[in-house]
FIMIZA-682248 format. One line per 5 residues: number of its first residue (from 1); their letters; for each residue x, y, z of N, C-alpha, C. Coordinates in steps of 0.05 Angstrom, whole numbers, padded with zeros to 5 digits, m for minus. Each point is the difference from the previous one (the first is absolute). Layout:
FIMIZA-682248
NUM) a) X/Y/Z/X/Y/Z/X/Y/Z  ...
***
This chain:
FIMIZA-682248
1) mmsvi) m00064/m00152/00445/m00027/m00017/m00012/m00005/00023/m00018  m00002/m00009/m00021/m00012/00014/m00025/m00027/00003/00002  m00012/00023/m00006/m00032/00010/00005/m00008/m00019/m00027  m00015/m00019/00005/m00012/m00014/m00030/m00026/00012/m00006  m00012/00004/m00024/m00020/00010/m00004/m00016/m00027/m00018
6) advnh) m00021/m00008/00009/m00013/m00026/m00011/m00013/00018/m00022  m00020/m00021/m00020/m00014/00008/m00016/00003/00026/m00012  00021/00006/m00012/00002/00030/m00014/00005/m00011/m00027  m00022/00016/m00014/00002/m00007/m00033/00018/00021/m00011  00023/m00015/m00016/00010/00018/m00016/00004/m00008/m00027
11) qrikt) 00002/00028/m00015/m00008/00007/m00029/00014/00016/m00010  00007/00005/m00024/00005/00018/m00015/m00024/00011/m00021  m00002/00030/m00005/m00019/00008/m00006/00010/00020/m00017  m00013/00005/m00024/00008/00020/m00022/m00011/00025/00004  00013/00026/00011/m00016/00020/00007/00023/00020/m00012
16) ngiwm) m00014/00019/m00025/00015/00028/m00004/00029/m00014/m00013  m00004/m00017/m00016/00022/m00013/m00023/00021/m00018/00021  m00005/m00001/00022/00021/m00015/00017/m00019/m00026/00016  00022/m00023/00004/m00011/m00016/00015/00010/00007/00028  m00025/m00005/00018/00003/00007/00021/m00004/m00025/00024
21) hiaek) 00020/m00009/00014/m00007/m00018/00028/m00015/00011/00024  m00026/m00017/00001/m00012/00007/00022/m00007/m00023/00015  m00001/00005/00031/m00002/m00019/00020/m00030/00005/00010  m00021/m00016/00004/m00017/00001/00005/m00016/m00019/00015  m00021/00009/00026/m00015/m00016/00009/m00028/00011/00020
26) gtgpl) m00021/m00014/m00004/m00019/00013/00015/m00017/00006/m00018  m00028/00007/00009/m00026/00007/m00012/m00011/00023/00013  m00010/00022/m00016/m00012/00016/00008/00009/00025/m00009  m00002/00025/00012/00009/00026/m00012/00030/00002/m00010  00007/00009/m00020/00031/m00005/m00007/00014/00020/00011
31) vlllh) 00026/m00008/00010/00016/00011/00013/00025/00001/m00016  00015/00021/m00004/00031/00000/m00016/00017/m00001/00019  00022/m00009/00001/00022/00003/00019/00022/00005/m00019  00013/00026/00010/00023/00003/m00015/00020/00007/00012  00027/m00013/m00007/00021/m00002/00012/00017/00027/m00004
36) gfpei) 00022/00007/00011/00021/00016/00000/00024/m00010/m00009  00020/00012/m00003/00033/m00004/00002/00008/m00005/00029  00021/m00026/m00003/00001/m00012/m00028/m00010/m00033/00014  m00030/00000/m00011/m00027/m00023/00014/m00002/m00012/m00031  m00019/m00022/00012/m00014/m00010/m00024/m00032/m00002/00018
41) wyswr) m00015/m00021/m00015/m00023/m00001/00007/00006/m00017/00029  00018/m00015/00008/m00003/m00011/00018/00001/00019/00027  00010/00021/00002/00001/00017/00019/m00025/00004/00017  m00019/m00012/m00014/m00026/00006/00011/m00014/m00025/00010  00018/m00017/00000/m00010/m00027/00007/m00021/00002/00023
46) hqinf) 00008/00006/00026/m00017/00010/00026/m00026/00008/m00012  m00009/00024/m00016/m00024/00011/m00002/m00014/m00013/m00021  00015/m00021/m00016/m00015/m00019/m00022/m00015/m00019/00014  00011/m00008/00021/m00011/m00025/00011/m00028/00013/00023  00006/00028/00011/m00017/00007/00021/m00027/00014/m00016
51) lakhg) 00003/00015/m00018/m00014/00014/m00016/m00015/m00020/m00023  00004/m00020/m00006/m00016/m00027/m00010/m00010/m00009/00017  00009/m00004/00026/m00015/m00014/00013/m00030/00024/00018  00007/00021/m00003/m00023/00019/00010/m00017/00006/m00025  m00004/m00015/m00028/m00018/00008/m00014/00007/00010/m00022
56) yrvva) 00030/00001/m00010/00012/00017/m00024/00005/m00018/m00017  m00002/00014/m00016/00019/m00019/m00030/00024/00028/m00007  00018/m00016/00010/00029/00010/00005/00019/m00003/m00022  00010/00018/m00014/00017/m00002/m00028/00022/00015/00006  00021/m00013/00004/00029/00019/m00001/00018/m00012/m00025
61) pdlrg) 00007/00017/m00014/00011/00006/m00020/00028/00003/00005  00022/m00013/m00022/00024/00006/00005/m00004/00025/m00024  00014/00023/00008/m00008/00026/m00012/00022/m00008/m00033  m00005/00019/m00013/00014/00002/m00024/00031/00007/00005  00015/m00016/m00008/00027/m00003/00004/00013/m00022/00023
66) ygdtd) m00020/m00007/00014/00006/m00016/00021/m00008/m00027/00001  00010/m00017/00014/m00007/m00034/00003/m00002/m00013/m00031  m00022/m00015/00003/m00009/m00012/m00029/m00012/00015/m00016  m00006/00024/00003/m00013/00022/m00025/00022/00007/m00017  m00013/00013/m00021/00019/00006/m00023/00016/00021/00011
71) splsp) 00027/00007/m00011/00013/00020/00011/00014/00016/m00020  m00018/00025/m00018/00015/00009/m00024/00025/00016/00010  00017/00003/m00020/00024/00008/00004/00003/00034/00007  m00014/00010/m00016/00003/00030/00000/m00018/00017/00025  00016/00017/00012/m00007/00021/00027/m00032/00009/m00018
76) ssyta) 00002/00001/m00019/m00029/00016/m00011/m00027/m00011/m00001  00007/m00032/00006/m00022/m00013/m00003/m00006/m00009/00035  00007/00017/00018/m00013/m00002/00023/m00012/00032/00015  m00014/00013/m00013/m00008/00023/00010/m00034/m00013/00014  m00005/00027/00010/m00019/m00009/00018/m00030/m00006/m00024
81) fhivg) 00002/00012/m00026/m00019/m00014/m00016/m00001/m00034/m00011  00028/m00007/00001/00003/m00028/m00004/m00011/m00016/00030  00015/00010/00015/m00012/m00015/00028/m00032/m00001/00001  m00010/00024/m00002/m00031/00002/00000/m00012/m00013/m00015  00009/00000/m00021/m00010/m00020/m00022/00006/m00028/00001
86) dligl) 00019/m00007/00011/00003/m00031/00014/m00026/m00005/00016  m00010/00014/00019/m00018/m00001/00016/m00024/00000/m00006  m00014/00016/m00019/m00018/m00003/m00015/m00004/m00024/m00017  00016/m00007/m00010/00000/m00022/m00019/m00009/m00026/00016  00017/00007/00031/m00011/m00026/00021/m00028/00002/00010
91) ldhfg) m00007/00022/00001/m00034/00005/00010/m00013/m00006/m00024  00010/00003/m00028/m00016/m00010/m00023/m00003/m00025/00001  00020/m00016/00002/00004/m00026/00000/m00017/m00015/00020  m00005/00009/00025/m00016/m00010/00017/m00028/00014/m00002  m00002/00012/m00018/m00031/00004/m00005/m00018/00026/00020
96) qeqaf) 00020/00014/00020/m00003/00017/00019/m00001/00025/m00003  m00020/00018/00001/m00003/00020/m00008/00020/00012/00019  m00003/m00001/00032/00014/00011/00014/00017/m00019/00022  00020/00014/00013/00019/m00022/00017/00006/00009/00023  00007/m00006/00023/00015/00009/00025/00029/00000/m00014
101) vvgid) 00021/00018/00014/00030/00000/m00011/00013/00005/00024  00016/m00025/00010/00023/00014/00018/00022/m00006/m00014  00022/00022/00011/00025/00002/m00010/00019/00007/00014  00029/m00010/00007/00018/00009/00016/00014/00011/m00023  00029/00021/00012/00017/00009/m00022/m00005/00003/m00025
106) wgaaa) 00013/m00008/m00021/m00007/00004/m00027/m00035/m00004/m00001  m00003/m00019/00013/m00029/m00012/m00003/m00024/00023/00011  00014/00009/00012/m00013/00025/00015/m00006/00019/m00020  00024/00005/m00010/m00001/00026/m00021/m00022/m00008/m00025  00001/m00029/m00008/m00020/m00009/m00018/m00028/00001/00008
111) awqls) m00001/m00005/00022/m00031/m00001/00014/m00006/00032/m00001  00014/00022/00010/m00008/00028/m00003/m00001/00010/m00033  00013/m00014/m00013/00006/00009/m00031/m00032/m00010/m00011  m00004/m00021/00002/m00029/m00013/m00007/m00020/00015/00011  00001/00005/00019/m00024/00018/00016/00001/00031/m00012
116) llrpn) 00024/00012/m00006/00002/00022/m00013/m00014/m00001/m00029  00015/m00022/m00016/m00006/00001/m00029/m00031/m00016/m00007  m00009/m00019/00017/m00024/m00010/m00003/m00011/m00013/00018  m00008/00027/00017/m00018/m00005/00030/m00022/m00012/m00008  m00018/m00006/m00026/m00022/m00010/00006/00004/m00035/00000
121) rvrgi) 00025/m00015/m00001/00003/m00022/m00003/00010/m00007/00030  00002/00023/00018/00010/m00012/00028/m00023/00005/00026  m00002/m00017/00010/m00022/00004/00020/00017/00011/00024  00019/00000/00010/00025/00008/00022/00023/m00011/m00003  00019/00016/00015/00029/m00008/m00007/00013/00004/00034
126) valsv) 00010/m00024/00007/00020/m00002/00022/00033/00003/m00010  00007/00024/00012/00031/00010/m00012/00019/m00014/00029  00014/m00010/m00004/00026/m00007/00025/00031/00008/m00008  00001/00018/00009/00029/00012/00002/00004/00029/m00018  m00013/m00005/m00017/00008/00026/m00017/m00036/00010/m00008
131) pftpr) 00002/00031/00013/m00027/00016/m00008/00003/00013/m00024  m00022/00008/m00009/m00006/00011/m00025/00015/00028/00006  00020/00012/m00024/00015/00022/m00003/m00011/00018/m00016  m00001/00025/m00007/m00006/00018/m00020/00030/00005/m00017  m00007/m00005/m00029/00018/00008/m00014/00014/00030/00000
136) fstik) 00024/00003/00005/00010/00026/m00004/00001/00011/m00028  m00010/00025/00000/m00008/00011/m00030/00024/00009/m00006  00015/00013/00010/00032/00008/m00008/00022/m00013/m00007  00000/m00024/00010/00029/m00019/m00002/m00009/m00027/00000  00020/m00015/m00014/m00003/m00028/m00006/00007/m00015/00017
141) ttdsf) m00018/m00025/00012/00003/m00013/00025/00028/m00011/00011  00020/00001/m00024/00027/m00014/00011/00020/00026/00005  m00008/00020/m00013/00014/00032/00009/m00010/00006/00022  m00024/m00008/00009/m00009/00009/00027/00012/m00015/00028  00010/m00027/m00014/00002/m00019/00023/00034/00004/00002
146) kqmfg) 00018/00007/m00022/00024/00017/m00001/00002/00014/00016  m00022/00023/m00003/00006/00030/00016/m00003/m00009/00028  m00017/m00014/00005/m00004/m00006/00031/00020/m00021/00011  00006/m00022/m00012/00014/m00014/00011/00030/m00014/m00011  00007/00017/m00025/00023/m00005/m00015/00004/m00017/m00020
151) dnfyv) 00027/m00006/m00014/m00003/m00024/m00018/00004/m00026/00008  m00002/m00002/00027/00006/m00032/00018/m00021/m00008/00009  m00023/00017/m00006/m00029/m00011/00009/m00002/m00022/m00014  m00016/m00022/00006/00003/m00026/m00015/m00023/m00002/m00019  m00015/00020/m00006/m00018/00003/m00019/00022/00004/m00030
156) cqfqe) 00011/00027/00014/00024/00010/m00022/00019/m00023/m00010  00013/m00013/00020/00014/m00020/m00017/m00016/m00017/m00015  m00024/m00005/00004/m00014/m00027/m00014/m00005/00015/m00028  00005/00025/m00007/m00010/00009/m00024/00016/m00008/m00021  00031/m00005/m00004/00016/m00008/m00015/m00004/m00028/m00011
161) pgrae) m00008/m00005/m00023/m00004/m00028/m00008/00028/m00019/00000  m00002/m00018/00024/00024/m00023/00002/00008/00011/00023  00004/00021/00013/00019/00010/00023/m00013/m00018/00022  m00023/m00005/00011/m00011/m00004/00019/00002/m00032/m00001  m00005/m00009/m00029/00006/m00034/m00003/00024/m00010/00007
166) ksfar) 00018/00020/m00004/00030/m00012/00003/00002/00000/00021  m00004/00021/00017/00005/m00004/00028/m00018/m00020/00018  m00019/m00004/m00009/m00018/m00019/00015/00019/m00036/m00008  00010/m00001/m00023/00012/m00017/m00007/00024/m00014/00017  00008/00026/00015/00015/m00013/00018/m00009/m00021/00026
171) ydylt) m00019/00002/m00002/m00012/m00015/00025/m00020/m00028/m00008  m00003/m00022/00009/m00020/m00018/m00007/m00024/00016/00012  m00023/m00014/m00019/m00033/00014/00006/m00013/m00004/00025  00018/m00021/00017/m00021/00003/00027/00018/00021/00018  00027/00011/m00006/00008/00014/00017/m00015/00032/m00007
176) vmkkf) m00001/00001/m00032/m00017/00023/m00008/m00029/00008/00017  m00010/m00020/00001/m00029/m00003/00012/00005/00007/00031  00015/m00016/00012/00008/00005/00030/00008/00036/00002  00016/00009/m00020/00012/00022/00009/m00030/00022/m00003  m00022/m00006/m00025/m00023/00018/00000/m00018/m00005/00024
181) ylisk) m00004/m00024/m00003/m00028/m00004/00016/00006/00006/00034  00026/m00004/00007/00011/00011/00030/00012/00022/00006  m00009/00018/m00012/00016/00029/m00003/m00012/00012/00026  00020/00009/00016/m00010/00006/00034/00011/00033/m00002  00007/00010/m00023/m00001/00032/00002/m00022/00011/m00001
186) tdqli) m00004/00023/00009/m00023/00019/m00003/00002/00024/m00016  00028/00005/m00007/00002/00023/m00015/00004/m00008/m00030  m00005/00021/m00019/00004/m00003/m00026/00014/m00020/m00004  m00004/m00017/m00021/00025/m00018/m00016/00021/00015/m00017  00021/00008/00012/00020/00021/m00019/00025/m00016/00012
191) appgm) 00011/m00010/m00017/00032/m00013/m00004/00023/00022/00005  00017/m00003/00016/00023/00017/00005/00015/00002/m00029  00007/00026/m00006/00019/m00001/m00023/00018/m00018/m00006  m00003/m00016/m00031/00021/m00011/m00011/m00016/m00031/00008  m00025/m00007/00011/m00007/m00027/00008/m00024/m00002/m00011
196) eiidy) m00009/m00028/m00010/m00026/m00003/m00009/m00023/m00010/00019  m00027/00014/m00006/m00012/m00011/00030/m00004/m00026/00005  00008/m00022/m00012/m00005/m00032/00004/00025/m00003/00022  00022/00013/m00009/00026/m00001/00022/m00003/00010/00022  m00024/00022/00001/m00001/00013/00025/m00018/m00008/00017
201) letps) m00017/m00014/m00009/m00017/m00010/00015/00012/m00032/00017  m00006/00002/00021/00013/m00026/00019/m00015/m00025/m00006  00016/m00021/00003/m00015/m00027/00001/m00002/m00010/00026  m00032/00000/00011/00001/m00009/00023/00006/m00027/00009  00018/m00008/00024/00002/m00017/00006/m00010/m00027/00017
206) ylprw) m00027/00011/00003/m00020/m00016/00008/m00029/00018/m00017  m00023/m00020/m00003/m00021/00001/m00011/m00020/00011/00019  m00016/00012/00004/m00021/00014/00023/m00021/m00027/00000  m00019/00002/00017/m00021/m00028/00001/m00015/00008/m00024  m00009/00017/m00013/m00024/00005/m00026/00014/m00013/m00020
211) itede) 00020/m00011/m00003/00008/m00010/m00027/00019/m00023/00001  00005/m00023/m00013/00015/m00012/m00002/00016/m00002/m00031  00023/m00009/00004/00022/m00006/m00016/m00018/m00017/m00025  m00011/m00023/00004/m00023/m00012/m00019/m00012/00023/m00015  m00011/00014/00014/m00025/00025/m00013/00012/00014/m00016
216) lqvia) 00029/00013/00010/00014/00018/m00015/00015/m00008/m00022  m00002/m00036/00002/00019/m00013/m00027/m00022/m00004/m00024  m00027/00001/00009/m00016/m00002/m00019/m00003/00024/m00021  00009/00024/00013/m00011/00024/m00014/00036/00004/m00019  00016/m00007/00019/00033/m00003/m00014/m00005/m00017/m00024
221) dkfle) m00008/m00025/m00002/00001/m00017/m00022/m00015/00014/m00022  m00019/00011/00005/m00016/00019/m00027/00017/00017/m00006  00011/00021/00013/00023/00016/m00007/00022/m00012/m00015  00012/m00023/00010/00018/m00016/m00018/m00014/m00008/m00026  m00023/00000/m00011/m00010/m00006/m00021/00001/00025/m00015
226) sgftg) m00012/00024/00013/m00006/00024/m00021/00018/00019/00001  00018/m00002/00019/00018/00026/00002/m00014/00020/00017  00016/00025/m00001/m00019/00024/00010/m00007/00023/m00014  00007/m00002/m00028/00003/00015/m00019/m00029/00019/m00002  m00021/m00024/m00003/m00029/00006/00001/m00007/00022/00019
231) afnyy) 00010/m00006/00030/m00005/00009/00028/00009/00026/00000  00025/00002/m00015/00012/00025/00001/m00013/00024/m00020  m00012/m00018/m00020/m00015/00016/m00023/m00021/00020/00010  m00013/m00008/00026/m00023/00016/00008/00017/00034/00014  00025/m00006/00014/00018/00025/m00004/00008/00015/m00016
236) ramdl) 00005/m00015/m00023/00012/00015/m00026/m00026/00011/m00016  m00027/m00008/00007/m00017/00015/m00014/m00013/00023/00017  00018/00008/00019/m00014/00020/00017/m00008/00027/m00014  00025/00011/m00009/m00003/00017/m00017/m00019/00000/m00023  m00003/m00020/m00016/m00019/00000/m00023/m00032/00007/00017
241) nwell) 00002/m00014/00021/m00028/m00006/00012/m00006/00031/00004  00020/00011/00009/m00007/00035/00009/m00010/00017/m00020  00013/m00005/m00027/m00001/00008/m00024/m00034/m00006/m00012  m00006/m00028/00003/m00023/m00012/m00014/m00027/00008/00028  00005/00007/00022/m00026/00002/00012/m00003/00032/00014
246) apwqg) 00016/00016/m00018/m00003/00033/00001/m00025/00006/m00004  m00016/m00012/m00017/m00036/00002/00003/m00016/m00007/00028  00009/m00011/00015/m00017/m00007/00021/00016/00020/00028  00013/00019/m00010/00019/00013/00019/m00026/00012/00020  m00005/m00002/00021/m00013/00009/00027/m00022/m00018/00000
251) skitv) m00005/m00019/m00016/m00024/m00021/00000/00003/m00009/00033  m00027/m00007/00013/m00003/m00013/00021/m00007/m00032/00001  00003/m00009/00021/m00001/m00034/m00003/m00033/00000/00012  m00018/m00002/m00014/m00027/m00006/00007/m00010/m00022/00015  00014/m00021/m00004/m00010/m00024/00009/00004/m00003/00030
256) pakli) m00017/m00016/00016/00009/m00006/00028/00026/m00013/00008  00019/00013/00014/00024/m00021/00007/00008/00006/00021  00015/m00022/00008/00018/m00006/00025/00027/m00006/00000  00015/00020/00015/00028/00000/00001/00008/m00015/00023  00021/m00018/m00001/00007/m00017/00022/00034/00010/00001
261) vgnkd) 00009/00008/00016/00035/00007/m00001/00016/m00009/00024  00024/m00010/m00004/00011/m00003/00028/00017/00018/00009  00001/m00003/00030/00016/00031/00007/00025/m00001/00008  00011/m00028/m00011/00035/00004/m00010/00002/m00002/m00030  m00020/00002/m00014/00010/00003/m00026/00022/00022/m00012
266) igfds) 00012/m00006/m00016/00012/00017/m00014/m00008/00029/m00007  00008/00020/00016/m00006/00026/m00006/m00030/00009/00021  m00012/m00021/00010/m00026/00000/00016/00005/00039/00019  00023/m00008/00012/00003/00025/00015/00012/00024/m00010  00010/m00003/m00024/00010/00021/m00013/m00015/00014/m00023
271) gtrey) m00021/00002/00005/m00019/00005/m00025/m00028/m00018/00001  00000/m00022/00002/m00029/m00015/m00010/m00012/00004/00021  00005/m00004/00027/m00019/00015/00022/m00019/00024/m00005  00022/00020/m00003/m00010/00031/m00003/m00021/m00001/m00025  00008/m00015/m00022/m00016/00003/m00026/m00024/m00010/00007
276) iegnv) m00004/m00027/00005/m00029/m00019/00008/m00012/00017/00020  00011/00009/00016/m00020/00019/00020/m00005/00031/m00012  00004/00005/m00019/00004/00031/m00008/m00024/00009/m00021  m00006/00023/m00010/m00024/00002/m00009/00010/m00007/m00027  00023/m00001/m00014/m00005/00000/m00032/m00007/m00030/m00003
281) fkslv) 00006/m00024/00012/m00008/m00025/m00001/m00035/m00012/00009  m00014/00023/00013/m00017/m00001/00012/m00019/00013/m00029  00011/00020/m00015/m00015/00011/m00014/00002/m00015/m00032  00023/m00019/00004/00001/m00014/m00032/m00015/m00024/00000  m00004/m00007/00031/m00011/m00032/00005/m00021/00011/00016
286) pnhev) m00024/00013/00000/m00014/00005/00015/m00015/m00022/00010  m00003/m00024/m00012/m00020/m00021/00017/00026/m00022/00005  00011/00008/00028/00024/m00021/00011/m00005/m00001/00023  00021/m00024/00014/00003/m00005/00028/00028/m00005/00002  00009/00005/00021/00032/m00011/00000/00004/m00016/00029
291) vildg) 00018/m00023/m00011/00009/m00017/00025/00024/00002/00006  00014/00003/00018/00030/m00003/00008/00004/m00024/00022  00017/m00018/m00015/00004/m00026/00018/00032/00001/00001  00002/m00011/00019/00031/m00006/00012/00014/m00021/m00014  00013/00015/m00024/00018/m00021/m00014/00020/00015/m00023
296) hhfiq) 00005/m00010/m00019/00015/00011/m00016/m00008/m00006/m00030  00011/00001/m00022/m00016/00006/m00027/m00011/m00020/m00010  00005/m00030/m00002/m00013/m00024/m00004/m00021/m00004/00018  m00018/00014/00005/m00015/00003/00027/m00023/m00032/m00007  m00007/m00003/m00025/m00027/m00025/m00001/00020/m00025/00005
301) qeraq) 00028/00002/00001/00007/m00029/00012/00007/00006/00026  00015/00020/00012/00010/00006/00028/m00024/m00001/00018  m00023/00012/m00011/m00023/m00002/00018/m00022/m00007/m00015  00003/m00030/m00005/m00019/m00005/m00016/m00036/m00002/00008  m00001/m00009/00024/m00025/m00007/00007/m00014/00027/00008
306) evseq) 00017/00020/00006/m00011/00029/00004/m00014/00012/m00023  00022/00003/m00021/m00009/00010/m00023/m00021/m00018/m00012  00003/m00024/m00007/m00023/m00018/m00003/m00030/00007/00004  m00001/00005/00034/m00021/00015/00010/m00003/00023/m00006  00015/00014/m00005/m00004/00032/m00008/m00011/00001/m00025
311) ilsfl) 00009/m00014/m00016/m00010/m00002/m00028/m00028/m00012/m00004  m00011/m00016/00023/m00017/m00020/m00002/m00027/00027/00008  00007/00017/00022/m00015/00016/00010/m00004/00021/m00018  00011/00008/m00021/m00003/00014/m00021/m00020/m00012/m00018  00006/m00019/m00012/m00013/m00017/m00025/m00034/00005/00019
316) rkfpa) m00002/m00009/00023/m00030/m00003/00014/m00015/00029/00001  00014/00013/00002/m00013/00025/m00004/m00023/00005/m00027  00007/m00010/m00017/m00012/m00003/m00023/m00025/m00021/m00011  m00022/00011/m00002/m00023/m00016/m00003/00005/m00021/m00022  m00009/m00029/00007/00000/m00018/m00019/m00010/00001/m00023
321) k) 00014/m00006/m00022/m00015/00006/m00028/m00009/m00033/m00014
***
């Protein structure tokens, strides 16, 4: 049975020079829901209904490069400044000085970057799966990944234009979704020598209870229309981001933040837990709380009710405006 979202308003908005598709529901304080890779607005279907029902105006965009939003061809159009610019344009469109921002994966990175660059526009953020991490001062992002994980780390494989597109094309879009959404590995995504990451990921023989084939097909159909290049371009802009964000070296996140992570997410026991419980994260994000749930990476879908309630409990700490 597919999760139905009634009374969702869909529109395309001009922001920062592109047309951005958004799904919108509810009235009240504005909450942006930012998806990750490989997702679209629909990945927030559970939270859209829940938060709208509890008195919030929920806006879930397809981020630049995804779904029904424009997808510029060049990786240089996918820096933190472009993504943050898109979100500022959304806030301006709705006439909102501030919003709550909730993000997962690349959407979490966007929420952190928005909070870093324009903290005056953010009331508070909830980041899922991806904590704020400091910029390395001496080494580019992809070089640091190569040093830590080697050339077959998925981020490294995604760098070369066309390479991942070609390997993904060996599978139908639904199979690609299954391979990513249902990753059961908890160690880093590193392919064996001579193998592409999409070939290394297993195709599950059955689906867990938290997602249906129909729901995965909704997302797969949008990637069938858009392709994956826009999504890969976020990875391909990583080193350019590193260069451009140099002026913010050592900057802290000053807005109130909540981090929600799954204890079975990739890398949780090989670095993430230690980092989020350590002093560096505490110093960079002084006003934060951490919640660890029993789950994997796409925690807003796998543990939908718990995540929705965790988001709501955070939002309710703020006085009504």
